[in-house]
C-alpha positions in Angstrom: 54.0 134.9 161.7 54.8 138.7 162.1 57.1 140.5 159.8 59.7 140.7 162.6 59.5 137.0 163.3 59.7 136.2 159.6 62.9 138.3 159.2 64.5 136.8 162.2 63.7 133.3 161.1 65.1 134.0 157.7 68.3 135.5 158.9 68.7 132.7 161.4 68.2 129.9 158.8 65.1 128.9 160.6 61.6 128.1 159.2 59.8 131.2 158.2 56.3 130.8 156.8 57.6 132.6 153.7 60.5 135.0 152.8 60.1 138.6 153.8 59.0 141.0 151.1 60.5 144.5 151.5 59.6 147.5 149.5 62.3 149.0 147.2 61.6 152.7 148.2 59.2 154.2 145.7 59.0 158.0 145.7 56.0 160.2 144.8 57.3 161.1 141.4 57.3 157.5 140.4 53.6 157.2 141.4 52.9 160.3 139.3 54.4 158.6 136.2 52.5 155.3 137.0 49.2 157.1 137.2 49.7 158.4 133.7 50.4 154.8 132.7 47.1 153.6 134.0 47.6 152.9 137.7 44.3 153.7 139.4 44.2 156.8 141.6 44.8 156.2 145.4 46.2 152.8 144.7 47.9 151.3 147.8 50.6 148.8 146.7 50.3 147.0 150.0 46.7 146.0 149.0 48.0 144.6 145.7 51.0 142.6 147.0 52.2 141.5 150.5 54.8 143.7 152.0 56.8 143.3 155.3 57.2 146.7 156.9 60.9 147.5 157.5 61.7 150.7 159.4 65.2 152.2 159.7 66.4 154.5 162.5 68.2 157.4 160.8 70.8 158.7 163.2 72.6 162.0 162.7 76.2 160.9 162.2 77.6 164.2 160.8 79.6 166.9 162.5 77.4 169.6 164.0 77.7 172.4 163.0 78.8 171.1 159.6 82.2 172.0 158.2 82.6 174.4 155.3 86.2 173.2 154.9 86.8 169.7 156.2 90.0 169.1 158.3 93.1 167.9 156.6 95.6 167.7 159.5 95.9 166.1 162.9 96.0 169.6 164.5 92.4 170.0 163.4 91.1 166.8 164.9 90.2 168.5 168.2 87.8 170.8 166.4 86.3 167.8 164.6 85.9 165.9 167.8 84.0 168.7 169.5 81.5 168.7 166.6 80.8 165.0 167.3 78.8 165.1 170.5 77.0 161.7 170.8 74.8 163.2 173.6 73.4 166.0 171.5 69.6 165.5 171.5 69.5 166.3 167.8 71.4 163.1 167.0 68.1 161.2 167.5 64.7 161.9 165.9 62.8 164.7 167.7 60.1 162.3 168.8 62.5 159.7 170.0 60.8 158.8 173.3 57.4 158.4 171.6 59.0 156.1 169.0 60.8 154.0 171.7 57.5 153.4 173.4 55.8 152.5 170.2 58.6 150.1 169.2 58.3 148.0 172.4 55.3 146.1 171.1 56.1 146.2 167.4 55.6 143.4 164.9 57.7 144.9 162.1 61.4 144.9 161.3 63.5 147.7 162.8 67.0 148.4 161.7 69.5 151.1 162.7 71.9 152.8 160.4 75.0 153.1 162.5 77.8 154.2 160.1 78.1 156.0 156.8 81.3 154.3 155.6 84.7 155.6 154.7 84.3 158.3 152.1 81.2 160.0 153.6 82.8 159.8 157.1 85.9 161.6 155.7 83.7 164.4 154.3 83.7 163.5 150.6 80.9 165.3 148.9 82.7 166.6 145.8 85.7 165.8 143.6 87.9 168.3 145.5 87.5 166.6 148.8 87.7 163.2 147.2 91.1 164.1 145.8 92.2 165.5 149.1 91.3 162.3 150.9 93.0 160.1 148.4 96.2 162.1 148.8 95.9 161.9 152.6 95.8 158.2 152.4 99.3 158.3 151.0 100.8 161.5 152.5 99.3 161.4 156.0 97.9 158.0 156.7 98.1 158.6 160.5 95.6 161.5 160.1 93.2 159.2 158.3 93.6 156.5 161.0 93.0 158.9 163.8 90.0 160.6 162.0 88.3 157.2 161.3 89.0 156.0 164.9 87.5 159.1 166.3 84.4 158.7 164.2 84.2 155.0 165.2 84.2 155.9 168.9 81.6 158.6 168.3 79.4 156.1 166.4 79.8 153.5 169.2 78.6 156.0 171.9 75.7 157.0 169.7 74.8 153.4 169.1 75.0 152.7 172.8 72.3 155.4 173.4 70.0 153.7 170.9 70.6 150.1 171.8 70.1 150.5 175.5 66.6 151.8 174.8 65.4 149.7 171.9 66.1 146.2 170.6 66.7 146.3 166.8 66.6 143.4 164.4 69.7 144.5 162.4 72.3 147.2 162.1 73.4 148.7 158.8 76.9 150.0 157.8 76.5 152.0 154.6 79.5 151.7 152.3 79.6 153.7 149.1 83.2 152.8 148.6 83.7 152.6 144.9 81.9 151.9 141.6 80.8 149.0 139.4 84.4 148.2 138.6 85.9 147.7 142.1 86.2 149.4 145.5 88.6 152.4 145.7 90.4 150.9 148.7 92.3 147.6 148.6 91.3 144.9 151.1 94.5 145.6 153.1 93.7 149.4 153.2 90.1 148.7 154.0 91.0 146.6 157.0 93.6 149.1 158.2 91.7 152.3 157.8 88.0 151.3 158.0 87.3 148.0 159.6 89.7 148.6 162.5 87.9 151.9 163.2 84.6 150.0 163.4 85.8 147.8 166.3 84.4 149.9 169.2 81.0 150.1 167.4 81.0 146.4 166.6 81.7 145.7 170.3 78.6 147.7 171.3 76.6 145.8 168.7 77.8 142.4 170.0 77.2 143.4 173.6 73.6 144.2 172.8 73.3 140.9 171.0 72.2 142.3 167.6 72.4 139.2 165.4 72.3 140.6 161.9 75.1 143.0 160.9 74.6 144.3 157.4 77.1 145.8 154.9 74.9 147.8 152.6 77.3 148.6 149.7 76.8 150.8 146.7 79.8 149.4 144.8 81.3 146.2 143.5 82.8 145.3 146.9 83.4 141.6 146.1 87.1 141.7 147.0 86.3 143.2 150.4 83.9 140.5 151.5 86.5 138.1 153.0 87.8 141.0 155.2 84.2 142.1 156.1 83.4 138.5 157.2 86.5 138.3 159.4 85.4 141.5 161.2 82.0 140.0 162.1 79.6 141.2 159.4 77.2 138.4 158.4 74.8 140.0 155.8 75.3 141.7 152.4 72.9 144.1 150.9 74.4 145.2 147.5 72.6 148.1 145.9 72.8 149.3 142.3 76.0 147.4 141.5 77.3 145.4 138.6 74.9 142.5 138.6 77.5 140.1 137.2 80.3 141.0 139.5 78.1 140.7 142.6 75.9 137.8 141.4 74.4 136.5 144.6 74.6 132.9 143.4 78.4 133.1 143.1 78.6 135.0 146.4 76.6 132.2 148.1 78.8 129.5 146.5 81.9 131.3 147.7 80.9 132.3 151.2 78.1 129.8 152.0 75.8 130.4 155.0 78.2 132.7 156.7 76.9 135.5 154.6 73.1 136.3 154.6 71.9 138.2 151.5 69.3 140.9 150.9 68.5 142.1 147.3 70.3 140.5 144.3 67.6 141.0 141.7 69.0 143.2 138.9 66.9 146.4 138.8 67.7 146.8 135.1 65.5 143.9 134.2 62.5 145.8 135.5 63.2 148.3 132.7 63.6 145.7 130.0 60.3 143.8 130.0 58.5 140.7 131.3 60.8 138.1 129.7 63.9 139.7 131.2 62.1 139.8 134.6 61.0 136.2 134.3 64.5 135.0 133.5 66.1 137.0 136.2 63.8 135.7 138.9 63.6 132.2 137.7 67.4 131.9 137.4 68.4 133.6 140.7 65.7 133.3 143.3 64.9 129.6 143.6 68.5 128.4 144.2 69.0 131.1 146.8 65.8 130.1 148.6 67.0 126.5 149.0 69.7 127.4 151.5 67.7 130.3 153.2 69.2 133.4 154.7 68.0 135.3 151.7 65.5 138.2 151.3 64.8 138.6 147.5 64.5 142.2 146.4 65.4 144.5 143.5 68.9 145.8 144.0 68.0 149.5 144.0 65.4 152.2 144.3 62.6 151.9 141.7 62.6 155.0 139.5 60.4 156.6 136.9 61.9 154.6 134.0 60.4 151.3 135.4 56.9 150.9 133.9 54.0 150.2 136.2 53.1 147.1 134.3 56.6 145.7 134.7 56.6 146.4 138.4 53.3 144.6 138.9 54.6 141.6 136.9 57.8 141.5 139.0 56.0 141.6 142.3 53.4 139.0 141.2 56.1 136.7 139.9 58.3 137.1 142.9 55.3 136.1 145.1 54.5 133.1 143.0 58.1 131.8 142.9 58.8 132.2 146.6 55.5 130.5 147.6 56.4 127.3 145.8 58.0 124.5 147.7 61.8 124.5 147.1 
């Protein structure tokens, strides 16, 4: 079974030959540390453990040219709109046509990141803009609605360019919407300002029959999940969040098979040693495997403070646990 078939079978509650194994995203500086800890030079992790290659299409969703001072009133929306040309060739990778040809016969998983979520869409990159956007939600909510709707229409047109040329296995809505405590928007506000603006984009996705629609959140977004499901999302990928608040076992009990899951293994346990890793995987992974629709993975990028020995143990144990009959 190819990686692509395996992922599709998993997300469709079918019968994959095993669960997909994705890589957490390991940068060169981590390998530098691991070599000092005894990892042999020129080690290729894919030769040590099975991996399923997963590629993400990185679309340019930002205003071009970028703003020095982001708009704060409806009178500036025209300027903003002119900087969101979905037909600009720079919105896609420079070798787009070559990639499209290569993807036609691929056997790996291909996803497209189609939206950057509320705060990044509104230009939040520092505390000053964050404060401005929070005040705008109260003082000029119509500006926020119109700005988000404009960005949703732009993202829909850009997604149409992509999806009419290539069949993807999933789309990703990135959502850094809060912190470990809670999201910074209530469910009502999230539906009103964010999810409603996604509707043109979701319509394009549905028309192109993309079956897996992922919310990849970098916050404790638990209270938003009922709203997210109502708007057609069907997969959660929670990254670097409060492991107790977003415990996938509880999420699965609450939402059942309506919500597929990617991740869920607390990255902190990889820092704490083999016993912590063993408990984490033994407690969480087997019950989630029983129902399917689950890709086990550490819930964040592996960094330099994860020892090489711990990472090897984690990968070997994950492979052993997921290969056992459930």
